[in-house]
VEXMARRO-288594 format. One line per 3 residues: number of its first residue (from 1); their letters; for each residue x, y, z of C-alpha. Coordinates in nm, 4 decimals. Each point is the difference from the previous one (the first is absolute). Layout:
N
NUM> a> X Y Z | ... .
This chain:
119
1> mtf> -0.8171 -5.2277 0.5890 | 0.3399 0.1310 0.1008 | 0.0896 0.0654 -0.3623 .
4> srs> -0.3137 0.2068 -0.0623 | 0.0514 0.1813 0.3291 | 0.3546 0.0878 -0.1088 .
7> ivc> -0.1264 0.1318 -0.3321 | -0.2584 0.2151 0.1777 | 0.2629 0.1353 0.2387 .
10> lsl> 0.2410 0.0760 -0.2838 | -0.2777 0.1714 -0.1968 | -0.0943 0.2130 0.2986 .
13> lal> 0.3617 0.0855 0.0619 | 0.0452 0.1066 -0.3643 | -0.3181 0.2055 0.0151 .
16> vac> 0.1129 0.1785 0.3174 | 0.3451 0.0656 -0.1468 | -0.1528 0.1558 -0.3122 .
19> gas> -0.2353 0.2175 0.2031 | 0.2813 0.1197 0.2216 | 0.1970 0.1530 -0.2842 .
22> fpk> -0.0716 0.3586 -0.0967 | 0.0494 0.1167 -0.3578 | 0.2618 0.2576 -0.0874 .
25> pea> -0.1757 0.3413 0.0273 | 0.1030 0.1207 -0.3456 | -0.3081 0.2175 -0.0556 .
28> rvs> 0.0489 0.1651 0.3365 | 0.3644 0.0723 -0.0854 | -0.1142 0.1872 -0.3089 .
31> sse> -0.2820 0.1860 0.1733 | 0.2263 0.1131 0.2838 | 0.2553 0.1231 -0.2533 .
34> gai> -0.2743 0.1969 -0.1768 | -0.1246 0.1464 0.3266 | 0.3507 0.1131 0.0931 .
37> rga> 0.0507 0.1540 -0.3431 | -0.3361 0.1765 0.0354 | 0.1052 0.1452 0.3328 .
40> eea> 0.3224 0.1291 -0.1487 | -0.1867 0.1563 -0.2922 | -0.2510 0.1587 0.2402 .
43> gak> 0.2860 0.1889 0.1628 | 0.0275 -0.2029 0.3200 | 0.3720 0.0737 0.0252 .
46> gep> -0.0758 0.3717 0.0444 | -0.2331 -0.0322 0.2984 | 0.1565 -0.1317 0.3240 .
49> raa> -0.2873 -0.2215 0.1165 | -0.0515 -0.1419 -0.3494 | 0.3757 -0.0538 -0.0396 .
52> lhl> 0.0051 -0.2060 0.3204 | -0.2732 -0.2322 -0.1263 | 0.1647 -0.0218 -0.3408 .
55> kla> 0.3226 -0.1097 0.1690 | -0.1904 -0.2564 0.2076 | -0.1605 -0.1339 -0.3188 .
58> qeg> 0.3368 -0.0297 -0.1742 | 0.1574 -0.1748 0.2979 | -0.2954 -0.2340 0.0378 .
61> rak> 0.0144 -0.0963 -0.3665 | 0.3725 -0.0686 0.0281 | -0.0588 -0.2231 0.3035 .
64> ala> -0.2780 -0.1803 -0.1846 | 0.2257 -0.0707 -0.2967 | 0.2556 -0.1489 0.2408 .
67> lie> -0.2737 -0.2144 0.1570 | -0.0976 -0.1257 -0.3455 | 0.3608 -0.1050 -0.0597 .
70> egk> -0.0183 -0.1973 0.3272 | -0.3195 -0.1688 -0.1195 | -0.2123 0.1755 0.2654 .
73> hke> -0.2774 0.0977 -0.2379 | -0.2779 0.0527 0.2525 | 0.2137 0.2334 0.2110 .
76> adl> 0.1111 0.1772 -0.3173 | -0.3618 0.0456 -0.1082 | -0.0886 0.1593 0.3334 .
79> mlq> 0.3044 0.2275 -0.0181 | -0.0933 0.1023 -0.3537 | -0.3553 0.0801 0.1133 .
82> rae> 0.1432 0.2279 0.2656 | 0.2421 0.1605 -0.2448 | -0.2862 0.0691 -0.2401 .
85> ada> -0.2085 0.1539 0.2799 | 0.2931 0.2212 0.1028 | 0.0436 0.1136 -0.3596 .
88> ela> -0.3702 0.0803 -0.0318 | 0.0159 0.1992 0.3226 | 0.3001 0.1880 -0.1383 .
91> val> -0.2050 0.0909 -0.3074 | -0.2881 0.1233 0.2139 | 0.2287 0.2100 0.2184 .
94> are> 0.1766 0.1495 -0.3024 | -0.3320 0.0867 -0.1612 | -0.1256 0.1507 0.3254 .
97> dta> 0.3040 0.2285 0.0117 | -0.0567 0.1069 -0.3610 | -0.3720 0.0578 0.0612 .
100> kad> 0.0727 0.2170 0.3034 | 0.2484 0.2095 -0.1966 | -0.2523 0.0425 -0.2840 .
103> aek> -0.2728 0.0973 0.2454 | 0.2222 0.2596 0.1666 | 0.0927 0.1465 -0.3387 .
106> tle> -0.3661 0.0181 -0.1028 | -0.0920 0.1651 0.3306 | 0.2693 0.2611 -0.0524 .
109> qvn> -0.1363 0.0714 -0.3487 | -0.3557 0.0350 0.1342 | 0.1172 0.2368 0.2730 .
112> alk> 0.1926 0.2059 -0.2543 | -0.3105 0.0243 -0.2215 | -0.2179 0.1008 0.2953 .
115> kka> 0.2476 0.2670 0.0977 | 0.0163 0.1301 -0.3563 | -0.3822 0.0018 -0.0323 .
118> sq> -0.0446 0.1974 0.3221 | 0.2301 0.2799 -0.1171 .
């Protein structure tokens, strides 16, 4: 009875140890890198609010890579999720700035056409 009890305890211990480990977030590393690159390509560096979130994304990704080196995969995964969200926000802010500039330009053109038509 003691032998079978020991086997059960060892099995449970092995099962718990396997469940406690978190896999290396390789896919999230790639997706965060892509999100950061997308923010850069969207012009996030040229808009102050977008640039801030781009910087936060880059710093978060760097911290996550350090956490991966330490074997802290779960913490790294969470940091990468945040970095990706910051990069996506940077894209949205950069696009908003571009859309506002385009709208203002179009409004100026409409006003110029109205003025020309009324003359």
